[in-house]
C-alpha positions as CSV (number, residue, x, y, z in Angstrom):
1,M,-78.0,4.0,-66.9
2,N,-79.8,0.6,-67.3
3,N,-79.7,-2.2,-64.7
4,D,-77.0,-4.3,-66.6
5,N,-74.6,-1.3,-66.7
6,T,-75.2,-0.6,-63.0
7,K,-74.4,-4.2,-62.0
8,L,-71.3,-4.2,-64.2
9,A,-70.0,-1.0,-62.6
10,T,-70.7,-2.2,-59.1
11,T,-68.9,-5.5,-59.8
12,A,-65.9,-3.6,-61.1
13,L,-65.7,-1.4,-58.0
14,V,-66.0,-4.3,-55.6
15,A,-63.3,-6.2,-57.5
16,S,-60.9,-3.3,-57.5
17,G,-61.4,-2.7,-53.8
18,L,-60.8,-6.3,-52.9
19,G,-57.7,-6.3,-55.1
20,A,-56.2,-3.3,-53.4
21,A,-56.9,-4.7,-49.9
22,L,-55.3,-8.0,-50.8
23,S,-52.2,-6.2,-52.2
24,Y,-51.9,-4.2,-49.0
25,L,-52.1,-7.3,-46.8
26,M,-49.5,-9.1,-48.8
27,F,-47.2,-6.0,-48.6
28,Q,-47.6,-5.8,-44.8
29,R,-46.8,-9.6,-44.4
30,Q,-43.6,-9.2,-46.5
31,Q,-42.5,-6.2,-44.4
32,K,-43.1,-8.1,-41.1
33,S,-41.1,-11.1,-42.3
34,R,-38.2,-9.0,-43.7
35,P,-35.2,-8.9,-41.3
36,R,-34.2,-5.4,-40.2
37,S,-30.6,-4.4,-40.1
38,N,-29.2,-1.5,-38.1
39,S,-26.0,-0.7,-39.9
40,M,-25.5,2.6,-38.0
41,T,-23.4,2.1,-34.9
42,F,-21.6,4.4,-32.7
43,H,-18.5,2.7,-31.5
44,I,-16.6,3.8,-28.4
45,P,-13.4,1.9,-27.7
46,S,-13.6,-0.3,-24.6
47,D,-10.3,1.2,-23.3
48,A,-11.4,4.8,-23.8
49,P,-11.4,7.0,-20.7
50,K,-14.8,7.6,-19.3
51,S,-14.3,11.3,-18.7
52,I,-12.2,14.2,-20.0
53,G,-12.0,16.4,-17.0
54,N,-15.7,17.3,-17.0
55,S,-16.2,16.3,-20.6
56,R,-16.9,13.0,-22.4
57,T,-14.9,10.8,-24.7
58,S,-17.7,10.7,-27.2
59,F,-19.8,13.8,-27.7
60,I,-22.4,12.0,-29.7
61,F,-25.4,13.0,-27.6
62,Q,-27.9,11.1,-29.7
63,D,-31.6,12.0,-29.3
64,P,-33.5,8.8,-28.2
65,E,-35.6,8.7,-31.4
66,Y,-32.4,8.6,-33.5
67,D,-30.6,6.0,-31.3
68,M,-30.7,3.0,-33.5
69,N,-28.8,0.8,-31.0
70,S,-31.2,1.3,-28.1
71,G,-33.0,-1.9,-27.1
72,D,-36.0,-0.2,-25.7
73,R,-36.4,2.8,-28.0
74,Q,-36.6,3.0,-31.8
75,S,-37.1,5.7,-34.3
76,S,-40.6,7.2,-34.0
77,V,-40.7,7.2,-37.8
78,S,-40.8,3.7,-39.4
79,D,-39.0,2.9,-42.6
80,T,-42.3,2.7,-44.5
81,T,-43.6,6.1,-43.3
82,I,-43.9,8.7,-46.1
83,L,-41.5,11.5,-45.3
84,M,-42.7,15.1,-45.5
85,P,-40.5,17.9,-46.8
86,H,-39.6,19.1,-43.3
87,S,-38.4,15.6,-42.2
88,H,-34.8,16.3,-43.1
89,E,-33.2,14.7,-40.0
90,E,-35.1,11.4,-40.6
91,R,-33.9,11.5,-44.2
92,M,-30.4,11.9,-43.0
93,R,-30.8,9.1,-40.4
94,R,-31.8,6.7,-43.1
95,R,-29.1,7.8,-45.5
96,I,-26.4,7.3,-42.9
97,A,-27.8,4.0,-41.7
98,A,-27.6,2.7,-45.2
99,R,-23.9,3.6,-45.6
100,M,-21.5,3.3,-42.7
101,A,-20.8,3.7,-39.0
102,V,-20.4,7.4,-38.3
103,E,-17.9,7.6,-35.5
104,D,-15.6,5.2,-37.4
105,E,-15.6,7.4,-40.5
106,N,-12.2,8.9,-39.8
107,S,-10.1,10.7,-42.3
108,Q,-6.4,11.1,-42.9
109,P,-4.5,13.1,-40.1
110,R,-3.2,16.4,-41.3
111,Q,0.1,18.3,-40.7
112,S,-1.4,21.8,-40.6
113,V,-4.8,23.5,-40.7
114,T,-6.1,27.1,-40.8
115,V,-9.5,27.7,-39.5
116,R,-11.5,31.0,-40.0
117,V,-14.0,31.9,-37.3
118,P,-16.5,34.8,-36.9
119,A,-17.1,37.1,-34.0
120,S,-20.5,36.7,-32.3
121,S,-22.9,38.8,-30.2
122,A,-24.8,37.0,-27.4
123,N,-28.1,37.7,-25.7
124,C,-29.4,40.4,-28.2
125,G,-31.1,41.9,-25.2
126,P,-33.5,39.4,-23.5
127,G,-32.1,36.1,-24.9
128,Y,-29.8,35.6,-22.0
129,D,-27.4,32.6,-22.7
130,C,-29.7,31.3,-25.5
131,I,-29.7,33.7,-28.5
132,G,-26.8,35.0,-30.5
133,L,-25.7,36.0,-33.9
134,A,-22.5,35.6,-36.0
135,V,-20.8,39.0,-36.8
136,D,-18.8,39.6,-39.9
137,L,-15.4,40.1,-38.2
138,W,-13.0,37.2,-38.6
139,T,-10.0,35.6,-36.9
140,E,-7.8,33.0,-38.6
141,V,-6.1,30.3,-36.5
142,T,-3.3,28.1,-37.9
143,V,-2.3,25.0,-36.0
144,S,0.6,22.9,-37.1
145,R,2.5,19.9,-35.8
146,A,5.8,21.0,-34.3
147,D,8.7,19.9,-32.1
148,E,7.5,22.1,-29.2
149,F,4.5,24.1,-28.0
150,E,4.3,27.8,-29.2
151,I,1.7,30.4,-29.6
152,T,2.2,33.6,-31.6
153,A,-0.4,36.2,-32.4
154,E,-0.9,39.4,-34.4
155,G,-3.8,41.8,-34.8
156,D,-6.6,43.0,-32.5
157,G,-5.9,42.0,-28.9
158,A,-2.7,40.1,-29.7
159,E,-0.9,41.5,-26.6
160,E,-3.6,40.6,-24.1
161,M,-4.1,37.1,-25.6
162,P,-2.8,34.2,-23.3
163,K,0.3,32.5,-24.8
164,D,0.2,29.4,-22.7
165,D,-2.1,26.4,-22.5
166,S,-4.8,28.4,-20.8
167,N,-5.6,29.9,-24.3
168,Y,-9.1,28.6,-25.3
169,I,-7.7,27.5,-28.7
170,V,-5.5,25.0,-26.9
171,T,-8.5,24.0,-24.8
172,G,-10.5,23.3,-28.0
173,V,-7.7,21.3,-29.6
174,K,-7.3,19.2,-26.4
175,A,-11.1,18.4,-26.4
176,A,-10.9,17.4,-30.0
177,Y,-8.0,15.0,-29.5
178,E,-9.7,13.5,-26.4
179,T,-12.9,13.0,-28.3
180,A,-10.9,11.2,-31.0
181,N,-9.2,9.2,-28.3
182,K,-5.8,10.0,-29.6
183,P,-2.7,11.5,-28.0
184,M,-2.2,15.2,-28.6
185,P,1.2,15.9,-30.3
186,P,3.2,19.1,-29.7
187,L,1.7,21.9,-31.7
188,K,2.4,25.5,-32.6
189,Y,-0.4,28.1,-33.0
190,H,-0.5,31.3,-35.0
191,V,-3.4,33.7,-34.6
192,V,-4.4,36.5,-36.9
193,S,-7.0,38.3,-34.8
194,R,-9.6,40.6,-36.1
195,I,-12.1,40.0,-33.2
196,P,-11.6,42.5,-30.4
197,Y,-10.4,40.6,-27.3
198,A,-12.7,40.5,-24.3
199,R,-15.1,43.1,-25.6
200,G,-18.3,41.1,-25.7
201,L,-17.9,39.9,-29.2
202,G,-17.3,36.2,-28.6
203,S,-13.5,36.1,-28.8
204,S,-13.4,33.1,-26.3
205,S,-16.1,31.2,-28.2
206,A,-14.3,31.8,-31.5
207,A,-11.1,30.5,-30.0
208,I,-12.9,27.4,-28.6
209,V,-14.5,26.5,-31.9
210,A,-11.4,27.2,-33.9
211,G,-9.4,24.9,-31.6
212,I,-12.0,22.1,-31.8
213,I,-12.2,22.2,-35.6
214,A,-8.4,22.4,-36.0
215,G,-7.9,19.5,-33.6
216,L,-10.5,17.3,-35.3
217,V,-8.8,17.9,-38.7
218,L,-5.3,17.3,-37.4
219,A,-6.4,14.1,-35.7
220,G,-8.3,12.9,-38.7
221,H,-11.5,12.5,-36.8
222,R,-15.1,13.3,-37.9
223,L,-18.3,13.7,-35.9
224,P,-22.0,13.4,-36.8
225,V,-24.2,16.5,-37.0
226,W,-27.8,15.3,-37.8
227,G,-29.6,14.3,-34.7
228,S,-26.5,14.9,-32.6
229,E,-24.7,18.2,-33.4
230,S,-21.5,16.7,-31.7
231,L,-19.3,19.7,-32.5
232,L,-21.9,21.9,-30.7
233,Q,-21.9,19.6,-27.7
234,I,-18.1,19.8,-27.3
235,A,-18.1,23.6,-27.6
236,A,-21.1,24.3,-25.4
237,S,-19.8,21.9,-22.7
238,I,-16.6,24.1,-22.5
239,E,-18.4,27.4,-22.7
240,G,-21.4,26.4,-20.6
241,H,-24.1,27.7,-23.0
242,P,-24.7,27.9,-26.7
243,D,-25.4,31.6,-27.3
244,N,-22.0,32.3,-28.8
245,V,-20.6,29.0,-29.9
246,A,-23.8,28.1,-32.0
247,P,-23.5,31.1,-34.3
248,V,-19.8,30.7,-34.5
249,I,-20.3,27.2,-35.8
250,Y,-23.4,27.7,-38.0
251,G,-23.5,31.4,-38.7
252,G,-26.6,33.7,-38.6
253,F,-28.9,34.2,-35.7
254,Q,-29.2,31.1,-33.5
255,V,-31.4,30.2,-30.6
256,G,-30.2,27.3,-28.5
257,I,-31.6,25.2,-25.6
258,H,-30.7,22.0,-23.7
259,N,-33.4,19.4,-24.3
260,G,-32.4,17.2,-21.3
261,T,-30.2,15.1,-23.5
262,R,-28.1,17.5,-25.5
263,W,-27.7,21.1,-26.7
264,V,-30.0,21.9,-29.7
265,T,-29.9,25.0,-31.8
266,E,-31.9,26.4,-34.7
267,R,-31.4,29.3,-37.1
268,I,-33.6,32.4,-36.9
269,P,-34.2,34.1,-40.2
270,S,-32.8,37.6,-40.4
271,P,-33.9,40.6,-42.5
272,P,-31.8,41.6,-45.5
273,G,-30.1,45.0,-45.5
274,M,-29.4,45.0,-41.8
275,Q,-26.1,46.4,-40.5
276,C,-24.4,46.1,-37.1
277,V,-23.1,49.4,-35.8
278,M,-20.8,48.7,-32.8
279,F,-19.3,51.0,-30.2
280,I,-16.2,49.1,-28.9
281,P,-14.6,50.6,-25.8
282,D,-10.9,50.6,-25.3
283,F,-11.2,48.8,-22.0
284,I,-11.6,45.0,-21.5
285,G,-14.8,43.6,-20.0
286,K,-14.4,40.5,-17.9
287,T,-17.4,38.1,-18.1
288,S,-16.8,37.1,-14.5
289,A,-17.3,40.7,-13.4
290,A,-20.3,41.2,-15.6
291,R,-22.0,38.1,-14.1
292,A,-21.1,39.0,-10.6
293,V,-23.4,42.0,-10.7
294,L,-26.4,39.8,-11.5
295,K,-28.8,38.4,-8.9
296,D,-29.4,34.7,-8.5
297,T,-33.2,35.2,-8.6
298,I,-35.6,37.4,-10.6
299,S,-39.2,38.4,-10.0
300,R,-42.1,36.8,-11.7
301,S,-42.9,40.0,-13.5
302,D,-39.3,40.4,-14.8
303,A,-39.4,36.8,-16.0
304,A,-42.7,37.4,-17.8
305,F,-41.3,40.6,-19.3
306,N,-38.2,38.8,-20.8
307,I,-40.2,35.8,-22.0
308,G,-42.5,38.2,-24.0
309,R,-39.6,40.2,-25.3
310,V,-37.7,37.1,-26.5
311,A,-40.8,35.9,-28.4
312,F,-41.2,39.4,-29.9
313,L,-37.6,39.5,-30.9
314,V,-37.7,36.1,-32.7
315,H,-41.0,37.1,-34.4
316,A,-39.7,40.4,-35.6
317,L,-36.5,38.8,-37.0
318,A,-38.4,36.0,-38.7
319,L,-40.9,38.3,-40.4
320,G,-38.4,41.1,-41.1
321,N,-40.5,43.5,-39.0
322,L,-37.6,46.0,-38.2
323,D,-40.0,48.4,-36.4
324,N,-40.6,45.8,-33.7
325,L,-36.9,45.1,-32.9
326,K,-36.6,47.9,-30.5
327,W,-39.3,46.3,-28.3
328,G,-37.8,42.8,-28.9
329,V,-34.4,43.7,-27.5
330,Q,-35.7,45.1,-24.2
331,D,-34.5,43.2,-21.1
332,R,-34.7,43.2,-17.3
333,M,-32.4,40.2,-16.5
334,H,-28.9,41.6,-17.1
335,Q,-28.8,45.0,-18.9
336,P,-30.1,47.2,-16.1
337,Q,-27.8,45.6,-13.6
338,R,-24.8,45.8,-15.8
339,A,-25.6,49.4,-16.7
340,E,-25.8,50.4,-13.1
341,G,-22.7,48.5,-11.9
342,L,-20.4,48.6,-14.9
343,Y,-21.5,50.6,-18.0
344,P,-23.3,53.9,-17.1
345,H,-23.2,54.9,-20.8
346,L,-25.3,51.9,-21.9
347,F,-28.9,53.2,-21.8
348,P,-28.0,56.8,-23.0
349,M,-26.2,55.3,-25.9
350,I,-29.1,53.0,-26.7
351,K,-31.5,55.9,-26.6
352,A,-29.3,58.1,-28.8
353,A,-28.9,55.3,-31.4
354,E,-32.6,54.7,-31.7
355,E,-33.4,58.4,-31.9
356,S,-30.8,58.6,-34.7
357,G,-32.5,56.0,-36.8
358,A,-31.4,52.6,-35.4
359,C,-33.9,49.8,-35.4
360,C,-32.7,48.8,-31.9
361,A,-29.6,48.7,-29.7
362,F,-28.4,46.5,-26.9
363,L,-25.4,45.4,-24.9
364,S,-23.4,42.9,-26.9
365,G,-22.8,39.8,-24.7
366,A,-21.5,40.7,-21.3
367,G,-20.2,44.0,-22.7
368,P,-18.6,46.4,-22.9
369,T,-19.5,46.7,-26.6
370,V,-22.9,48.3,-27.5
371,M,-24.4,47.1,-30.7
372,A,-27.1,48.8,-32.9
373,F,-29.0,47.4,-35.8
374,T,-29.7,49.7,-38.8
375,S,-31.5,49.1,-42.1
376,G,-31.4,50.2,-45.7
377,A,-28.1,48.7,-46.9
378,S,-28.2,47.2,-50.3
379,G,-25.3,45.9,-52.2
380,D,-21.9,47.6,-51.7
381,I,-22.6,50.4,-49.2
382,F,-19.8,52.6,-50.6
383,T,-21.6,52.9,-53.9
384,Q,-25.0,53.6,-52.2
385,R,-26.2,57.1,-51.2
386,E,-25.7,57.6,-47.5
387,K,-29.1,59.1,-46.9
388,E,-30.6,55.8,-47.9
389,R,-29.1,54.3,-44.7
390,T,-28.8,55.3,-41.1
391,D,-25.5,53.7,-40.1
392,Y,-23.5,57.0,-40.2
393,S,-25.9,59.1,-38.2
394,V,-26.3,56.3,-35.6
395,A,-22.5,55.9,-35.3
396,K,-22.1,59.6,-34.8
397,A,-24.7,59.7,-32.1
398,M,-23.2,56.7,-30.2
399,M,-19.8,58.3,-30.3
400,E,-21.1,61.6,-28.9
401,V,-22.6,59.7,-25.9
402,A,-19.3,57.9,-25.3
403,T,-17.4,61.2,-25.4
404,S,-19.8,62.8,-22.9
405,Y,-19.3,59.9,-20.5
406,G,-15.5,60.0,-21.0
407,V,-15.4,56.5,-22.5
408,K,-12.8,56.0,-25.2
409,G,-13.4,53.6,-28.0
410,R,-14.1,53.2,-31.7
411,I,-17.1,52.6,-34.0
412,V,-17.1,49.5,-36.3
413,V,-19.8,49.0,-38.9
414,T,-20.3,45.5,-40.3
415,Q,-23.2,43.0,-40.7
416,A,-24.4,39.7,-39.5
417,S,-22.6,36.8,-41.1
418,Q,-24.7,34.0,-42.4
419,E,-21.7,31.7,-42.5
420,G,-19.9,30.1,-39.6
421,A,-16.5,28.7,-39.0
422,R,-14.7,26.8,-41.7
423,V,-11.4,25.4,-42.8
424,V,-9.7,27.6,-45.3
425,K,-6.3,25.9,-45.7
426,V,-5.0,22.4,-44.9
427,D,-1.9,20.3,-45.5
428,P,-2.3,17.9,-47.1
429,P,-5.3,19.3,-48.8
430,F,-8.8,17.7,-49.0
431,S,-9.0,18.7,-52.7
432,S,-7.6,16.2,-55.2
433,E,-7.1,15.8,-58.9
434,F,-10.8,14.9,-59.4
435,I,-12.5,17.1,-56.9
436,T,-11.9,20.7,-55.8
437,F,-13.4,22.1,-52.7
438,R,-14.0,25.8,-52.0
439,D,-10.8,27.9,-52.0
440,N,-9.0,24.7,-53.1
441,V,-8.9,23.4,-49.5
């Protein structure tokens, strides 16, 4: 290249660089001079009560970085920042901010609503009060406006279920109406229960979530999810922890914590082809009694044991490493104490299940149900050869242990549910002549 060409190329490069720098400076100057508008507001009526028993009028526990009304805190992500694929909450924050105030986005009140909610299994061994999964057993709750209060029930546990306002469904509906800041009208409730009552399968959490969703729909009130998870806040404030209510709301395996501002939960991936084999005793297990046998303190070695097992459990589920599940569900915080004081059949049943081919087994919630995970299911299991799966041999082994200990009960085989609670029927419907929602809701 001769000297003239070199000079020409150098001049072009310098000119393009100066042009780019000048364009960037002009863009930054325009951005600084442009007025910013925060159209996203969370309005709480001035005459709203400050407390609902121990709950709040508004369950929008906004994370500080998403609080667009805070004078001293702003989003940590500016509007000019390039968003990465994982920045889904920031994308939603901007989308909502550009549209409308969330808490004022109320819909038409309804006359009647039916909510379908799954069972759940908490703890999964070491994940005490923080890990749970949705189980493919469902209860349907219909709540309708009426002249007077009434609860009717049919199905599993219908006779033991409270028929007064102590029922957790009523508690959930009350919380929803109080959150909406509206008076609660007389309502009648009908429950078709397929979740065993007080057996460690989240019947109370299912009732709470069903009540909250039904109450919100009847009141015509909507809540934010992104950056707030307000429905979770209401449910967890009633239950006291998220291990059951989170999977009931969202489905799948969930791990939840309180971040100092609000409850936060995330889904854990789960392996395909996994089944839940459950031994459900005939007797009721009271959570209060199951917690009473636990100590207020644990040793450092036991704490370290459980921390390691929780990490191992989440890792095994996320990677689909079924062989590691039996180590991941081991626990020293509650299962040994409950086995000694309440459920002597627990560890013999866990051992029998694992020796018969189960990936793992553990006490479901506070008990008395014992749950085992098995693998190998693919498609419809009744058209699949049994020897490709282990659910039958595991169920047989668990029942033999129960018989030897004189514990009566039944075996139920199902799977984890990736779907959480949802409205299945409503009057008047959400569907219209130009849009049809699932099941024509």
